[in-house]
C-alpha positions in Angstrom: -12.9 -0.3 -3.1 -11.4 2.2 -0.8 -13.1 1.9 2.7 -13.9 5.4 3.2 -15.4 5.4 -0.4 -17.2 2.3 0.1 -18.7 3.5 3.3 -19.8 6.9 1.8 -21.4 5.0 -1.3 -23.4 2.7 1.1 -24.6 5.7 3.2 -25.7 7.7 0.4 -27.8 4.5 -1.2 -29.5 4.1 1.9 -30.4 7.8 2.2 -31.5 8.4 -1.4 -33.5 5.2 -1.9 -36.2 6.5 0.3 -36.2 10.0 -1.1 -37.0 9.1 -4.8 -38.3 5.9 -6.7 -34.8 4.6 -7.6 -34.4 2.3 -10.3 -30.7 2.0 -10.7 -27.3 3.7 -9.3 -24.3 3.6 -11.4 -20.8 5.1 -10.7 -18.7 6.4 -13.9 -15.3 7.9 -14.5 -12.4 7.4 -12.2 -14.5 5.4 -9.8 -15.2 2.7 -12.1 -11.6 2.6 -13.2 -9.6 0.6 -10.3 -6.3 2.0 -11.4 -7.2 5.7 -11.9 -9.3 6.6 -8.9 -7.5 8.6 -6.3 -9.3 8.8 -2.8 -9.6 12.5 -1.7 -8.8 13.6 -5.0 -11.0 12.2 -7.5 -14.8 13.1 -8.0 -17.4 10.1 -7.0 -19.6 10.6 -10.3 -23.0 8.9 -10.1 -25.8 8.5 -12.2 -29.5 7.5 -10.6 -32.1 6.3 -12.7 -35.5 7.0 -11.1 -39.2 6.1 -12.3 -40.6 9.5 -12.6 -39.0 13.3 -13.3 -38.0 14.8 -10.0 -40.8 16.7 -8.7 -40.1 20.1 -6.6 -40.7 18.3 -3.4 -38.3 15.6 -4.3 -35.7 18.4 -5.3 -35.8 19.8 -1.9 -35.6 16.4 -0.2 -32.7 15.4 -2.3 -30.9 18.7 -1.7 -31.2 18.1 2.1 -30.1 14.6 1.7 -26.8 15.6 0.0 -26.2 18.5 2.5 -26.8 16.3 5.3 -24.0 13.5 4.4 -21.2 14.4 7.1 -18.4 11.8 5.7 -15.2 12.2 4.5 -15.3 13.0 0.7 -19.0 14.1 0.6 -18.0 17.1 -1.3 -16.6 15.1 -4.1 -19.9 13.1 -4.6 -21.9 14.2 -7.6 -25.0 12.5 -8.8 -27.4 13.3 -11.6 -31.0 12.1 -11.5 -32.5 10.6 -14.8 -36.0 9.7 -15.2 -36.6 6.3 -16.9 -38.8 7.7 -19.7 -36.1 10.5 -20.5 -32.9 8.3 -20.8 -33.1 8.4 -24.7 -32.8 12.2 -25.0 -29.4 13.4 -24.6 -30.7 16.9 -24.7 -32.6 16.7 -21.7 -31.4 18.4 -18.6 -31.6 16.3 -15.4 -31.4 17.5 -11.6 -27.9 17.2 -10.6 -26.1 17.5 -7.2 -22.5 18.8 -7.9 -20.0 21.1 -6.5 -22.2 21.0 -3.3 -25.2 22.8 -5.3 -28.2 21.5 -6.9 -29.0 22.5 -10.7 -30.1 21.1 -13.8 -27.6 19.7 -16.7 -27.6 17.0 -19.5 -25.8 13.7 -19.3 -23.2 14.0 -22.1 -22.5 11.2 -24.7 -19.1 10.9 -23.1 -20.9 9.8 -19.7 -23.2 7.4 -21.5 -20.5 6.0 -23.5 -18.4 5.3 -20.4 -21.7 3.9 -18.6 -21.6 1.3 -21.4 -18.1 0.5 -21.5 -17.1 0.8 -17.7 -19.7 1.4 -15.2 -19.8 0.3 -11.5 -23.1 -1.0 -10.7 -24.3 -0.2 -7.4 -27.7 -0.8 -7.4 -30.4 -2.2 -9.9 -30.0 -3.4 -13.5 -27.0 -2.6 -15.5 -26.8 0.4 -17.9 -27.2 -1.9 -21.0 -30.5 -2.8 -19.9 -31.8 0.7 -19.7 -29.7 3.3 -21.4 -29.6 3.5 -25.2 -26.0 3.2 -26.7 -24.1 6.0 -28.1 -22.9 5.6 -31.8 -19.2 6.6 -32.6 -20.8 9.4 -34.8 -22.7 10.9 -31.8 -19.9 10.6 -29.4 -17.3 12.4 -32.0 -19.9 14.9 -32.9 -20.2 15.8 -28.9 -16.4 16.1 -28.5 -16.1 18.4 -31.4 -18.7 20.7 -30.3 -17.5 20.7 -26.6 -14.2 21.6 -28.1 -15.4 24.3 -30.5 -18.1 25.8 -28.5 -16.9 25.3 -24.8 -13.1 25.1 -24.5 -12.0 27.1 -27.3 -14.3 30.0 -26.3 -12.8 29.6 -22.7 -9.1 30.1 -23.9 -10.1 33.8 -25.1 -10.0 34.9 -21.4 -6.8 34.7 -19.3 -8.0 35.0 -15.4 -9.5 31.7 -15.3 -6.3 29.8 -16.1 -4.7 31.1 -13.1 -7.0 28.5 -11.2 -5.9 24.8 -10.6 -9.2 23.3 -11.7 -9.2 25.0 -15.2 -5.7 23.9 -15.7 -6.1 20.4 -14.7 -9.5 20.0 -16.4 -8.4 21.7 -19.8 -5.2 19.8 -20.1 -6.9 16.5 -19.4 -9.9 17.3 -21.5 -8.0 18.2 -24.7 -6.0 15.0 -24.4 -8.9 12.8 -23.9 -10.8 14.5 -26.6 -7.9 14.4 -29.2 -7.7 10.5 -28.6 -11.5 10.2 -29.0 -11.8 11.9 -32.2 -8.6 10.2 -33.7 -9.1 6.7 -32.3 -12.9 6.5 -31.5 -12.1 5.5 -27.9 -12.2 7.0 -24.3 -9.3 7.1 -22.2 -8.7 7.5 -18.6 -7.3 10.6 -16.8 -4.0 8.8 -16.1 -3.5 7.8 -19.7 -4.3 11.4 -20.8 -1.3 12.7 -18.9 0.9 10.4 -20.8 -0.9 11.4 -24.0 -0.2 15.2 -23.5 3.5 14.5 -23.8 2.9 13.1 -27.1 0.8 16.2 -28.3 3.6 18.4 -27.2 2.2 19.9 -24.1 4.7 21.9 -21.8 6.2 19.1 -19.6 6.3 21.5 -16.7 2.6 22.1 -16.8 1.8 18.2 -17.0 4.1 17.6 -14.2 2.1 20.4 -12.1 -1.2 18.6 -13.2 0.0 15.2 -12.2 1.4 16.3 -8.8 -2.0 17.4 -7.7 -3.6 14.4 -8.9 -1.3 11.8 -7.9 0.9 13.3 -5.4 4.1 13.2 -7.3 6.9 16.0 -6.9 5.6 19.4 -7.7 7.7 21.5 -10.1 8.6 24.9 -9.3 6.0 27.0 -11.4 4.4 30.3 -10.9 0.6 30.5 -11.5 1.2 33.2 -14.0 3.6 31.2 -16.2 1.4 28.0 -15.9 -1.5 29.9 -17.1 0.0 31.2 -20.1 1.6 27.9 -20.9 -1.4 26.0 -20.5 -3.8 28.3 -22.2 -1.6 28.7 -25.3 -1.3 24.9 -25.7 -5.0 24.1 -25.1 -6.0 26.6 -27.7 -3.2 25.1 -30.2 -4.5 21.5 -29.3 -8.0 22.1 -29.9 -7.2 23.9 -33.1 -5.3 20.9 -34.4 -7.9 18.2 -33.1 -10.6 20.1 -35.0 -8.7 20.4 -38.2 
């Protein structure tokens, strides 16, 4: 693992273990994929399993722990805290630190499947020993609902597509979702960029996303043209994926 990443994860584990009754700590997403993790660019997505639901006092202490981390890439570290007795219910919202704030959100079927197929085990037992598996039907249904109710709705507005994060995440998400619905499997962000070409995505937008993620040469492309191309493609690709 990258030295600075390893140091950050070790520091975080030492800080969080006395704060909550920790059962397990796992990484998923790019961090658990050796060929796709980009230090300083990729998020560090973590799941902490704890013995009991987080109390308000622990909420405050966790917030302080996260804010006190003064190491490179600390702003990219995200962690959801799942109580052991709540692991089976995908609808429950768990205390989460992400984007430098604390809130509640569910742990999705995609994340749960990632944990079963490719997790980095940092502490405690592996996911298979604690987390119920996700069926192919459950995974596909989550992806369909996410595309229809979240992403398709977001393509109705224009202003957000001027932002890098919406273009990058939207393009990658629609490619990954298409493959999951078509083949029943999850793919990495690196694979998703290749799939976008197969789906007929504008090559200049794909190159723009790839440049930010992997440091490749960036094309000359205005934010306004990129927003128009990305939004139109994502809307069309979602419609086809849901058909």
